C-alpha positions, -999 to +999 in steps of 0.1 A: -149-092-140-145-128-145-166-159-137-180-160-101-164-185-079-180-203-050-161-204-017-167-211+019-158-187+047-163-188+084-177-157+101-194-152+134-232-158+136-237-122+149-218-107+119-237-129+094-270-118+109-260-082+109-250-085+072-282-102+063-302-074+080-281-048+063-288-064+029-325-067+036-328-031+047-312-020+014-331-044-008-300-062-019-283-096-014-259-109+011-235-116-018-236-080-029-229-068+006-200-092+010-185-082-024-189-045-016-171-050+017-143-069+001-139-044-027-137-016-002-109-033+017-089-042-014-092-008-029-082+010+003-052-012+006-041-001-029-046+035-021-023+035+009+008+048-009+041+049+009+052+083+020+089+088+028+093+107+060+111+141+059+147+134+067+164+165+053+194+180+071+207+215+071+235+223+047+245+241+016+239+214-010+264+190-025+301+192-015+322+206-043+340+173-047+308+156-059+288+184-073+302+180-109+312+143-108+279+124-109+274+089-095+308+077-106+326+104-086+304+097-056+312+060-058+350+068-059+347+089-028+326+063-009+352+036-015+383+058-013+409+042+010+389+010+012+405-010-016+376-002-040 
């Protein structure tokens, strides 16, 4: 996990006292409580995957002009009449 690093953070007195009580009630250290909380936040941020919203439209699939042409044909149609 690496070498522990000392750092200074400012948190409210009430939150610090609550965290100390929480640690004492569980027989653990304030450091362990803080690390657990930070891990939880970091891991939940990683788990929040992007989900593309449903944006389908009705229709019958690809237009016959592009169905067999692939990306090159699609690009031709997009720029058709535009000097491309």
